[in-house]
C-alpha positions as a Markdown table, in Angstrom:
| # | Residue | x | y | z |
|---|---|---|---|---|
| 1 | Met | 15.3 | 5.6 | -0.1 |
| 2 | Lys | 12.2 | 3.7 | -1.0 |
| 3 | Cys | 8.8 | 5.4 | -0.9 |
| 4 | Leu | 5.1 | 5.0 | -1.1 |
| 5 | Leu | 3.8 | 7.8 | -3.4 |
| 6 | Asp | 1.0 | 10.0 | -2.2 |
| 7 | Val | -1.9 | 10.7 | -4.7 |
| 8 | Asn | -0.5 | 14.2 | -5.4 |
| 9 | Val | 2.8 | 12.7 | -6.5 |
| 10 | Leu | 1.2 | 10.4 | -9.1 |
| 11 | Val | -0.9 | 13.3 | -10.3 |
| 12 | Ala | 2.2 | 15.5 | -10.6 |
| 13 | Trp | 3.9 | 12.8 | -12.6 |
| 14 | Glu | 1.1 | 12.4 | -15.2 |
| 15 | His | -0.4 | 15.9 | -15.5 |
| 16 | Gly | 1.7 | 18.7 | -17.0 |
| 17 | Gly | -0.8 | 21.1 | -15.5 |
| 18 | Ser | 0.1 | 20.2 | -12.0 |
| 19 | Pro | 2.1 | 22.8 | -10.2 |
| 20 | His | 4.5 | 20.0 | -9.0 |
| 21 | His | 5.1 | 18.4 | -12.4 |
| 22 | Ala | 8.7 | 19.6 | -12.9 |
| 23 | Ala | 9.5 | 19.1 | -9.2 |
| 24 | Phe | 8.3 | 15.5 | -9.4 |
| 25 | His | 10.5 | 14.7 | -12.5 |
| 26 | Ala | 13.6 | 16.2 | -10.9 |
| 27 | Trp | 13.0 | 14.3 | -7.6 |
| 28 | Ala | 12.2 | 11.0 | -9.4 |
| 29 | Lys | 15.3 | 11.3 | -11.5 |
| 30 | Ala | 17.4 | 11.6 | -8.3 |
| 31 | Thr | 15.5 | 9.0 | -6.4 |
| 32 | Gly | 14.9 | 6.4 | -9.1 |
| 33 | Leu | 11.5 | 5.3 | -10.3 |
| 34 | Arg | 12.2 | 1.7 | -9.1 |
| 35 | Asn | 12.3 | 3.0 | -5.5 |
| 36 | Leu | 8.7 | 4.3 | -5.8 |
| 37 | Asn | 5.6 | 2.3 | -5.0 |
| 38 | Thr | 1.8 | 2.6 | -5.1 |
| 39 | Cys | -1.1 | 1.0 | -3.4 |
| 40 | Ala | -4.9 | 0.7 | -4.1 |
| 41 | His | -5.7 | 3.8 | -2.1 |
| 42 | Val | -3.3 | 6.0 | -4.0 |
| 43 | Glu | -4.2 | 4.6 | -7.4 |
| 44 | Leu | -7.9 | 5.1 | -6.8 |
| 45 | Gly | -7.1 | 8.7 | -5.7 |
| 46 | Phe | -5.1 | 9.2 | -8.9 |
| 47 | Ile | -8.1 | 8.1 | -11.0 |
| 48 | Arg | -10.5 | 10.3 | -9.1 |
| 49 | Val | -8.3 | 13.4 | -9.4 |
| 50 | Ser | -7.5 | 12.8 | -13.0 |
| 51 | Met | -11.2 | 12.6 | -13.8 |
| 52 | Gln | -12.5 | 15.3 | -11.5 |
| 53 | Val | -9.7 | 17.9 | -11.9 |
| 54 | Phe | -8.1 | 17.2 | -15.3 |
| 55 | Gly | -11.1 | 16.0 | -17.2 |
| 56 | Tyr | -9.9 | 12.5 | -18.0 |
| 57 | Thr | -12.4 | 9.8 | -18.7 |
| 58 | Leu | -12.2 | 6.6 | -16.6 |
| 59 | Ala | -10.4 | 4.8 | -19.6 |
| 60 | Gln | -7.9 | 7.6 | -19.9 |
| 61 | Ala | -7.1 | 7.6 | -16.2 |
| 62 | Gln | -6.7 | 3.8 | -16.2 |
| 63 | Thr | -4.5 | 3.9 | -19.2 |
| 64 | Ala | -2.3 | 6.6 | -17.7 |
| 65 | Leu | -1.9 | 4.5 | -14.5 |
| 66 | Ala | -1.3 | 1.3 | -16.5 |
| 67 | Glu | 1.6 | 3.1 | -18.3 |
| 68 | Met | 3.2 | 4.4 | -15.1 |
| 69 | Lys | 3.0 | 1.2 | -13.0 |
| 70 | Pro | 5.5 | -0.9 | -14.9 |
| 71 | Leu | 8.1 | 1.8 | -14.3 |
| 72 | Leu | 7.7 | 1.7 | -10.5 |
| 73 | Gly | 9.2 | -0.5 | -7.9 |
| 74 | Gly | 6.0 | -2.2 | -6.8 |
| 75 | Phe | 2.5 | -2.3 | -5.4 |
| 76 | Leu | 1.6 | -2.6 | -1.8 |
| 77 | Ala | -1.2 | -5.2 | -1.8 |
| 78 | Gln | -1.6 | -5.5 | 2.0 |
| 79 | Ala | -4.0 | -3.0 | 3.5 |
| 80 | Pro | -4.0 | -3.4 | 7.3 |
| 81 | Pro | -6.8 | -1.9 | 9.5 |
| 82 | Pro | -6.2 | 1.8 | 10.2 |
| 83 | Gln | -4.3 | 2.7 | 13.3 |
| 84 | Leu | -4.1 | 6.4 | 12.9 |
| 85 | Pro | -1.5 | 8.5 | 14.8 |
| 86 | Asn | -2.5 | 11.4 | 17.1 |
| 87 | Trp | -1.8 | 14.0 | 14.5 |
| 88 | Ala | -4.8 | 12.8 | 12.4 |
| 89 | Thr | -7.1 | 15.3 | 14.1 |
| 90 | Thr | -9.1 | 16.3 | 11.1 |
| 91 | Ala | -11.0 | 14.4 | 8.4 |
| 92 | Ala | -8.5 | 15.8 | 5.8 |
| 93 | Lys | -5.6 | 14.2 | 7.6 |
| 94 | Thr | -6.9 | 10.6 | 7.9 |
| 95 | Ser | -5.9 | 9.5 | 4.4 |
| 96 | Asp | -2.4 | 10.9 | 4.9 |
| 97 | Ala | -2.1 | 9.2 | 8.2 |
| 98 | Tyr | -3.2 | 5.9 | 6.8 |
| 99 | Leu | -0.7 | 6.2 | 3.9 |
| 100 | Val | 2.1 | 6.9 | 6.4 |
| 101 | Gln | 1.0 | 3.7 | 8.3 |
| 102 | Leu | 1.0 | 1.6 | 5.0 |
| 103 | Ala | 4.4 | 2.9 | 4.1 |
| 104 | Thr | 5.8 | 2.2 | 7.5 |
| 105 | Val | 4.5 | -1.3 | 7.7 |
| 106 | Ala | 6.2 | -2.0 | 4.3 |
| 107 | Gly | 9.5 | -0.4 | 5.4 |
| 108 | Leu | 9.0 | 2.6 | 3.2 |
| 109 | Arg | 8.4 | 6.3 | 3.7 |
| 110 | Leu | 5.5 | 8.3 | 2.3 |
| 111 | Ala | 6.5 | 10.8 | -0.4 |
| 112 | Thr | 4.3 | 13.8 | -0.8 |
| 113 | Phe | 4.0 | 17.4 | -1.9 |
| 114 | Asp | 1.6 | 18.1 | 1.1 |
| 115 | Thr | 3.3 | 20.5 | 3.5 |
| 116 | Gly | 0.6 | 19.9 | 6.0 |
| 117 | Val | 1.8 | 16.4 | 6.8 |
| 118 | Ser | 4.3 | 16.6 | 9.6 |
| 119 | Asp | 5.7 | 13.2 | 10.4 |
| 120 | Pro | 9.3 | 12.0 | 10.5 |
| 121 | Arg | 8.3 | 9.1 | 8.2 |
| 122 | Val | 7.3 | 11.5 | 5.4 |
| 123 | Val | 9.5 | 12.7 | 2.6 |
| 124 | Leu | 8.4 | 16.2 | 1.5 |
| 125 | Ile | 9.2 | 16.7 | -2.2 |
| 126 | Arg | 10.2 | 20.3 | -3.0 |
């Protein structure tokens, strides 16, 4: 199974203080890092959360991302215009819905820890 990672998954990978850190590593070992992908939207979110929540400087967040990316399967460079599904009924769900769209267009599934995303194209990491 090949996946686009949600922001919370990249955060869990890097930050030992994330409640999902151990779960990510167990899941990634079973799934294989080369089956995992990012995109600009996810990478920007990782930088933002790393700085805002974990106190990284911009340089630290960019370095962490640069160290993770070569281990992954790829980067989705195409960003089509949003065509959000009906379940994107709140502002909080728009990013998740767009990431599901990006994953689907690329033949991937969105991998997330977010239990609030209910879509058959989503892989919920536990």
